[in-house]
C-alpha positions as CSV (number, residue, x, y, z in Angstrom):
1,M,-70.6,47.3,45.5
2,R,-67.1,47.1,46.8
3,E,-63.9,45.7,45.6
4,A,-62.5,42.7,47.1
5,D,-58.7,42.3,47.9
6,S,-58.1,41.1,44.3
7,G,-59.3,44.5,43.1
8,R,-62.6,42.8,41.5
9,P,-66.1,43.8,42.3
10,A,-67.6,42.1,45.4
11,L,-71.0,42.3,46.9
12,A,-72.9,40.5,49.6
13,L,-75.5,37.9,48.5
14,R,-78.6,37.6,50.7
15,E,-80.7,35.2,48.6
16,P,-80.0,31.7,47.2
17,G,-80.9,32.7,43.6
18,T,-79.0,35.6,42.6
19,A,-78.6,37.6,39.2
20,L,-75.4,39.5,38.8
21,K,-74.7,42.0,36.0
22,L,-71.5,41.1,34.4
23,P,-68.9,43.7,34.0
24,P,-67.3,44.3,30.4
25,G,-65.0,41.6,29.5
26,V,-66.5,38.9,31.9
27,A,-68.3,36.2,29.6
28,G,-69.8,34.3,32.5
29,R,-68.6,30.9,31.2
30,M,-68.3,29.4,34.7
31,A,-69.0,30.0,38.5
32,S,-67.4,28.3,41.4
33,T,-67.3,28.6,45.2
34,R,-63.9,28.9,46.8
35,V,-64.6,27.8,50.3
36,G,-66.8,24.9,49.4
37,A,-64.9,24.1,46.2
38,Q,-68.2,23.5,44.1
39,T,-68.9,24.3,40.5
40,L,-72.2,26.1,40.2
41,T,-75.0,26.1,37.4
42,L,-74.7,29.5,35.6
43,T,-77.2,30.8,33.0
44,V,-76.1,33.9,31.2
45,G,-78.3,36.2,29.0
46,E,-78.3,39.9,28.0
47,G,-75.3,40.7,30.2
48,W,-76.6,38.9,33.4
49,A,-75.5,35.8,35.2
50,N,-78.1,33.8,37.1
51,L,-77.0,31.3,39.7
52,V,-78.4,29.4,42.6
53,L,-76.0,29.0,45.7
54,P,-76.3,25.8,47.5
55,S,-76.7,26.0,51.3
56,I,-73.9,28.0,53.1
57,L,-72.8,27.1,56.5
58,D,-70.9,30.2,57.4
59,H,-69.5,32.2,54.3
60,E,-68.6,31.6,50.7
61,L,-66.9,33.3,47.9
62,V,-68.4,32.9,44.5
63,V,-66.2,33.4,41.4
64,V,-67.8,34.1,38.1
65,E,-65.3,33.9,35.1
């Protein structure tokens, strides 16, 4: 995992269905894409966030808050 320009953790996602371990202090109440401006369905349990990405044409940034 590397840090994005914002100083937050960033990682490359290779699969459309993804599980992310949430860092301390992140509740995982919502997820959104920055390039496509979409709100994603997010399921959170036991410190993990599960989401499904829509099709991506070129690149995307997903933010989990």
